[in-house]
C-alpha positions, 0 to 999 in steps of 0.5 A: 422556307427562307434564303438567309444568306447568299454568298458570291465568289468571283461572280460577275464584278464581285470578288467576295460578297456576303448578302444577308437577306431579309428577315433579319433579327432586327428587321421583321420583313420579307422584302429585300431590295437592291438598287444601283447604277446600270451594270452595278451587279443587281441582276447578277445577284438575282441570277445567281440566287436563281442558279443556286435555287435551281439545284433545289428545285431539281432535286425536289423533282428528282433525287439525282437531277442537276440545276443550272450551271454557272455560265462561264461568262459569269465568272469574274474577269482575271479569275479561274473560277466562281462559286454561289452559296446558299444558306436557307432555313426550313422548319422540318419538324412536327408543326403541332410539336415544335419543341419535341424531345430529341429535335435540334434547331440545326436540322432546320438550316441547310446550306449548298454551294455551285462552283464552276471553273473556266475550261482548261483551268483548275478551280479553287472551289468545289461544289456541294449539294448535300444541303439542297439534297436534304432539304429536297428529301424533306419535301419529297417525304412530305409529298410521299406521305400526303399528295396535297402537301405544299411545296415552296414557290421558287421563281424568278422574273426577269426583264423579258417577263412582259410577253403575252402569248395567248394560244388560239388553239391548244393542241396538247394536253397539258398536266397541272400537278404540284410539281409543274409549278416549278416548270420554267420558273427560275429561267423563263418567269412569266409563262402566260401561255401556261397561264392561259391554259391552266386558267382555261382548264380550270375554268372549264371545270368550274362551269361543269359544276355550276353556271358559266358567265356566258349563261349567266350574261344570257339570263341576265336580260330574261331575269332582270325582273326577277331579283329572287331568282336572279340572286339565287342564280348568283349564289349557286355561281358562287358556290361552284367557284373553283378555289384556285381560280378564285385566288388567282382573280382576287390577287389580280383584282387586289393589284388592279381594283378597276378590274374584274371578271377575268375569264375565257371567251370563245367568241368571236375567237378564243381570247381572254377577257377582263372588265376595266371599270365595267367594259370588257376588254381583250387582255391583248388590248390592255396597256403594257404596264397593265399587261406586265402587272396582270401577267406577273401577279397572275403567274405567281398566284397561279403557281402558288395555287397549283403547288398549295392544293390543300390550302384554303387560301393558296396565296398564303403558300410559302416561296422565294420570288425574285423580280429584276426591275420590279418597277418596269412599265408601272405608273408611279402611283402602282410603283408607290403601293407595289411592295405593300401589295405584294406582301399583303397578297402573298404574306408568306413569300420572300421577295428579293427585288431590284429597282430604279425607282425611288418610289418603290423604296421610299413608300414601304416600311421595314424594307431591307434596302442595299445600294451597290457600291463598287464590289460591296453593298451598303445597307441603307437606313430606312427610307420610308417617308422620304421624298422622291427627290432626296432619294434621287440625289442622296441614294441614287446620285441623280439630279432631280431635273435636267443637269443644264437647267439645274446649273442655270437655276443655281446660277440665277440663285447665286446672282440674286444672293449676291445682289447682282441684279443685272445678271439675275435678270439676264439668267431669268430672262434666258430661263423664261425662254426655255421652261413654261411660265408656270414653272414652280422654280422660276416663280420662286426665283421671281419672288426672291428677285423682287424681295431683293430689289425692294430691299435694295430700294429701301436701303438706297432711300434710307441712306439718302435720308 
């Protein structure tokens, strides 16, 4: 399933906006990124898409269930009503015979609209959910025929996604059926409590069919001299690995290669542990960026695993993932590789992202990038290979350094260019008092000033001769 287009009418600051999402006919990508200043409407776009998709999720779960309504505060100021419309594509034919007679391509397209009028006002838009119902019926029919049929993930991760809630005690017994993959997926985002509970249950089942990590740890010292027996025990452990847990672990390790051996520990208290460069840590001890990334990737992988029980690799399940401020809390090195990692780890998911980072949008090929410009969107040219400073200046309208320092540096360069050496020395001295001696721009200015002084000296010598 793919969302082809989102249309907004009187939503937030947008009066009439149509947003085609990747992939496009001329752009083979599954990633759409929105950039813009704070308050430009990036989050409104993601929330609108989440609201629209909630009606499909609800109808998949129950034929007459309702999705999320449009909040009245989301209606554009001065307008009586608002609407959000989605155009989606999903192949509903026989995958073994896609060209079967009597099958039309129109059956692959589904549209629906969510509308809302202010209290006491008459709205100009009307909700229409027939497309969502028809697409939901397709998935419900598939599940009725085969209880292991795959479902598409639909998830929204807001800026509040980084809270790690690891329960010390699990009082209630939870189910982890396919439809549970939709639990709060468009309203809460990362549900680390549920992730922990799911992981613990799967790990307990895994250990029942093989050897637990605790037992292997105890045997390691006893059998360290018996390599053949130790090798055989590890082979037995590998063969008993839970496929869904393996998918989740591999997703996290792919993003964070210095990490390994994610597991639940019960001593000295119940907690989740992970090895970083060979040293064991309580997950709660990790940095905010590490926790944020692990929680995000773990939640996506866990939901895909739950919703694709028959896939050999559940990470290859399809879905639509919305992430607000995808660069939040991440080191620049992780920002650079983030989109490539997302698409490599979850190849069949469609991603819609927002970011403030030039590194996110300049380090990946074939990304559909929109700049929010007032009430309109501007599709940007490919930014792959552009340096971060260029993106900051040209796309994000942001100086590459402190504004006051930038003005002083420009004044210094102008004085050097105009051969006003007295003024140049004064400006250089002032900057040297504020900046480190090794500052690159100051080093360049000193060289330029020295060259200008030598040329002026040579000119005077030649004139005196």
